[in-house]
C-alpha angles and dihedrals in degrees: 000000000000090000090069098054129088111287092240090055091050091049093049095050094044093047092051093047090051093042094242094161094170091069092093097231094186091058092046093048091047092049091051094046095049098041097039110016090169087070095061091088090053090048092051092048092049092050093048089050102039104022107033090170087066127204140235089252088070091049089054094047092053089068087072097048111121116251088236092054097054098082094055093045091048090053090053092048092050089053091053091050091048089060097034118018089188095062098124094188091057089046089054091054090053093045095051091043087057087061103035105030109007093165089068088066099051097086088055101044099110092048093047088051089059092057104085094200089065090070098049087116137009086274086079090074095051095092090064092066114119091005093121114193099322091112098027095113091051093053093045090054088054090051090053090054091252093135119209087212118074123230100015125157123245090256092051090050090053090049090052089051090052090048091049089053091054092046092051091052094048093056086067087204113143094232093050092045090053091051091049092048091050091050095044097092091053088056093051098260117142122203094271093048090050090050091055091045089056090048087059088064094041101253143091135212117249137162108304099013142315131328122214113229096198132068118259093234130060129200134172128228112244117216129197114266111277096015093112117048111227133184114277096253091052091054094045096050125047101244108196102236091053108035097042089053100048119129137205099181111038119186112183126083113243129181131357124094138291131228091246121083138229114267092223107040102017095231121131112283115256109243117224109175137339114211105207106182102019111231116239122257098038097105093245104127112146100065136043097222135023131199113204119203146162139176109254089195098053106025110095093006110053092024136000096227132039118194126197134192115217125211127216090281092052094251114148129228126179118269111235097352116208115262090225119042119215131195113258121244092231111032111198135199118234126260114274107269113243140143118258136184133222119231129195107246116240113240089247090070101039088110120048133164124210096217096040093048087063091197091301097104135069104248102173095118135176111202125338122084121333120242102228128212092191135002121328117274128185116176126222115241109256090220105045102011092231117137110266122230128239115260113166145349132205122201125212129270094065113149119249127189090267107025140317133325116231103173092232103318108349095316136144131252120222130201126197135191141210107198095190093058100027091236127148128195130200133196139143139217132206137168 
């Protein structure tokens, strides 16, 4: 059968089977996916069949799979998992479909639910995104210990209940969220644990229902060519989240410093991005422009969170500055000042995951859902105490005046906003 497939697919499979690690599988897979994207389905089938342990080269190639080819490939992957729940290559197809074409998974949700390996991590709930209430009755039966799987032990039934709870949350549908919240105490969740579980799906419970903590729209920052250093294979091949967002005429100020100073160390605030004008759909409504800032020296080192008050012109100043300024342990230079653009994000990349992107994807996002490195965090506004909403994230590898910014150790920075009080917050996470 291998004789009938594309030569690059045959080489990839053979090299892996013979442990020829110097064959540069990522480059070969990328070359295949970009030159013959119609062969990605064949590559995925060959890997599921011949290399059930999978490989990151398959993960990368799936980014080039046509939207119209996802449903058929998902059906094939489900068949492989039906026969072998430990087929990691098939699991990868399902996982990346849950990010890039989640609708293709919806006809298979109840069957995927029956495969325990699919819920080894929170990724197992991803396929339920955007599924609405079409499987609500099924999940409610699981919560009531009416297992969809015959002859299960009490422990297995409890595991299915826990999985149903996660799936209900991940739908992000108000009716499903209400059912999950009602069932939470029977699963051992107290009020605070439920609150953090809801944070994981970017919402909170309030009187009368649930409040989304993320903007409805998502955009990506667009950087001048060459500003961000990428691995060689990413530069050689036009990976979608980079090449479709390239820009020749940027228009927003990025990096540099501001005239205002840090409330902890007294140095000029490090400027991140000035939105002028402010794009619609971000939940910023009381001003016409907004300057976002942090202190790269103090944030994450001297304090986890930095809060800023913004005046009518959107200019930030530190909230409750310290009476006595002190030198930071790790003084940092500002980001290199450049002009950037803002691109509407294609539907294919509305959902992204920091770990699953594995440094291949463009994760500098404005609005939408954050790509978390660790557990979800949403700060309370220091002025009104209401939970702040997500506004923007910046990945690592941004150029500074003397090197590159890594947000700790290859982490991500997150910014939040309280529209009522015109307050922003900044923090970062890393492994």
